[in-house]
matplotlib code that plots the C-alpha trace (Angstrom):
import matplotlib.pyplot as plt

x = [1.8, 5.2, 4.1, 1.9, 5.4, 7.2, 5.4, 5.3, 9.3, 9.1, 6.9, 9.6, 12.6, 10.7, 10.0, 13.3, 15.0, 13.1, 13.5, 17.6, 17.2, 15.4, 17.9, 20.9, 19.0, 19.0, 15.9, 12.8, 13.8, 16.5, 15.9, 17.7, 18.6, 20.3, 16.9, 14.6, 17.0, 17.5, 13.6, 12.9, 10.5, 8.3, 7.3, 7.7, 6.7, 3.1, 3.6, 4.4, 1.2, -0.9, 0.6, 0.2, -3.8, -3.9, -2.7, -5.1, -8.2, -7.2, -6.8, -10.3, -12.1, -10.5, -11.7, -15.1, -14.9, -14.0, -16.0, -19.2]
y = [29.4, 30.2, 31.3, 27.7, 26.3, 28.6, 27.4, 23.5, 23.4, 25.7, 23.2, 20.0, 22.2, 23.0, 19.2, 18.1, 20.9, 20.2, 16.2, 16.9, 19.0, 15.9, 13.7, 15.2, 15.2, 13.2, 10.5, 11.0, 7.7, 8.7, 10.1, 12.9, 16.5, 16.0, 14.4, 17.3, 19.9, 17.7, 16.5, 16.5, 18.9, 16.1, 12.5, 10.8, 7.2, 9.4, 11.4, 8.4, 6.2, 9.3, 9.5, 5.9, 6.5, 9.0, 7.6, 4.7, 6.4, 8.4, 5.0, 3.5, 6.4, 6.8, 3.0, 4.0, 6.7, 4.9, 2.1, 4.1]
z = [-16.0, -14.8, -11.9, -11.2, -12.0, -9.6, -6.6, -7.4, -8.1, -4.4, -2.9, -3.9, -2.8, 0.6, 1.3, 0.2, 2.5, 5.3, 4.6, 4.2, 7.9, 9.3, 7.6, 9.7, 13.6, 16.2, 16.2, 18.4, 19.4, 21.5, 25.1, 26.8, 26.8, 23.1, 21.8, 23.0, 21.7, 17.8, 17.2, 13.9, 11.9, 10.0, 11.3, 8.3, 9.4, 9.5, 6.2, 4.6, 5.1, 5.1, 1.6, 0.4, 2.1, -0.4, -3.3, -2.6, -2.1, -5.5, -7.3, -5.8, -6.7, -10.5, -11.1, -9.4, -12.3, -15.1, -15.0, -15.0]

ax = plt.figure().add_subplot(projection="3d")
ax.plot(x, y, z, "-o")
ax.set_aspect("equal")
plt.show()
């Protein structure tokens, strides 16, 4: 059980670290040499829309399963 808790905590720390790193970088909307050198690691808009789609699908599937 401690191993799984450690894995979950490690994943959360990784995501938090990448988010903090990306929040300090230049936006990809900017142009020029600096924007190329300081691109973000994760496209957070796409990640947010994928997360929302996953939550919506899980909710719809839960409703479908619980109605049977």
